C-alpha positions in Angstrom: 135.3 140.8 156.9 134.2 144.1 158.5 134.5 146.0 155.2 132.4 143.4 153.4 129.9 143.6 156.1 129.7 147.3 155.9 129.3 147.2 152.1 126.5 144.7 152.4 124.9 146.8 155.1 125.0 149.9 153.0 123.6 148.0 149.9 120.7 146.7 152.0 120.1 150.2 153.4 119.9 151.6 149.9 117.6 148.9 148.8 115.2 149.5 151.6 115.2 153.2 151.1 114.5 152.9 147.4 110.8 153.4 146.3 110.4 149.7 145.5 112.1 148.7 148.7 109.8 151.0 150.7 106.8 149.4 149.1 108.0 145.9 149.9 108.9 146.8 153.4 105.5 148.5 154.0 103.8 145.3 152.8 105.5 143.3 155.6 103.5 145.3 158.1 100.3 144.1 156.5 101.2 140.5 155.8 101.4 139.1 159.4 101.7 135.4 159.7 99.6 134.4 162.7 100.4 130.7 162.4 103.8 131.0 164.1 102.3 133.0 166.9 99.6 130.4 167.4 102.1 127.6 167.5 104.2 129.4 170.1 101.4 130.5 172.3 98.8 127.7 172.0 101.1 124.8 171.6 103.9 126.1 173.7 106.4 125.2 170.9 109.4 127.5 171.1 112.3 125.5 169.7 113.0 122.2 168.0 113.9 119.3 170.2 116.0 117.5 167.7 119.2 118.3 165.6 119.8 117.9 162.0 117.7 119.0 159.0 115.9 115.7 158.6 114.9 115.5 162.3 113.9 119.2 162.4 111.7 118.8 159.3 110.0 115.8 161.0 109.6 117.7 164.2 108.2 120.8 162.5 106.0 118.7 160.3 104.4 117.1 163.4 103.9 120.5 165.0 102.2 121.8 161.8 100.0 118.7 161.5 99.0 119.2 165.1 98.1 122.8 164.5 96.1 121.9 161.4 94.2 119.2 163.4 93.4 121.7 166.1 92.1 124.2 163.5 90.0 121.4 161.8 88.6 120.3 165.2 87.7 123.8 166.1 86.0 124.3 162.7 84.0 121.1 162.9 82.8 121.7 166.5 81.5 125.2 165.6 79.2 123.8 162.8 
């Protein structure tokens, strides 16, 4: 297990250090996804309250719908 882990770790390191890997990794610094930060800070949602894929999808769907409604409400009240 440790040898396989070390092999995968070395392969990943080589991928990141390649020119293409550096370009992709540099792009990650630019493409920030603020939605998750907004959900954590504004809604106070830090973890799912349910277990199982189906329940987590429902729970996350409700959180995302709430976030979209808040954005929509903010947009309509500004106009």
